[in-house]
N, C-alpha and C positions, 0 to 999 in steps of 0.2 A: 524599594524599587524606585528607580528614577521616573520622571514624568514621561520621557520618551518610551521607556519600556512598558509603562502602563498603557500608553496610547497604542503601541504595537500589539500588545496582548489583547486588548479589547477589540481591535480591528480584526485580529486573527479569530477570536471567538465569534464575532459577528459573521465572518465569512463561513466559519465552521457550521454555525446554526443555519445559515441560509442554504448551504449545500445539503446539510443533513435532513432538513425538513422535506426535501424532495426525493430522498432515497430511502429505501427500506429493503433489507435482505429477507428473502423467504426461503423455505426449505428447498424449493426447486431452483432458485437463483439467489444464493447468498451474497452478502456484501463483502467486498475486499476493502478494508480500512487501512489507510497508510498514516503513519506518524513519523516525522523526521525531526531529529534533534541536530545539534551542531556536529556531533561525532558519529551517531548511528542512525539507522533507519529501521523501522519496525513495520510489519504488516500482519494482518490477521483476517481470516475469513470468518464472518459472523452470520449466524441465523438469528435475525431479529424477532422472528415469531416465538422462539423459545428462549431468547436472551442467552444464547450459547455460542462460545467461540469454538469453531470446528477445527481450525488449523492456524498455526502461527509460525512466523519466521522472523529473524532479525539479523542484522549485520554482526551481532555478537557471535553467532555460530553459522556464518554463511559458508556454504560448500563451494569448492572451486569448480566452475564450469567454464566452458569456452566463451570468451567475451569478444564482442565485435571490436575491431581495431579503433574505431572512432571514439570509443568510451574509455575513460581513464579516471583514476582517483576514486572519489566517492561515488561517481556515477557507475563505475564498474562494479563496485560493491553492491549498489542498489540493484543492478541488473542480476547479479548472482542471487540476491534475496528473492527477487521476482521469479527466477527460474526454479529455485528451491521450493518456493511456495506452490508453484504450478505443479511440480512433480509430486509433492505431497497431496495436492488436490486430486490429481489424476488417480492416485492409489485409492482415494476415498470415493471416486466416481463423480467428482464435481468437475464439470466442463464449462458451465455458463455462470457468470457472476455479474454483479453490479459494482462498478468502481467508485469508491468514495475517497476523494483526494483530501478530505478532512480540512478544508479551508486553505490548503497550500496550493500554490500555482502549479498547473500541469506543465512543469518545466524542470529541466535538470534531473535531479535524483528521483523525483516522483515519476517523471516521464520514463526514466530508465528502468524503474521498477515495473511500470506498466508494460514496457517493451519486453522485459524478461518474462513476465507472466504470460504475455501473448505468445512469445516464442516457445514457452513451455507447454502451450496447448490450451490455455484458458481463452474463452471468448467473452468479450464485453465491448 
């Protein structure tokens, strides 16, 4: 790994730890954790009390939903993942969550996923 990649990775891990020490998912308000790679985006709803993943969704198996016109490309896919996750959560009776951006900026694909989850009926 080159020096710049090590610097970027350690900076991301520091941001991740800083965000994560302030958030915890409970049984009545689980945590929505987001991870984004260069190609895909992944999200899961976690109950930290029991260390259990309740629901997961990713861009590998995103369902087609109606997308707002201003979104395109990877942001549109992230919006679909958020909507898909929200629909799964509604079927399990989850309506309120805590959003964990996992050290990523709340911008672009992460914000599009959050918007999709809100449009799907989740509150955070």
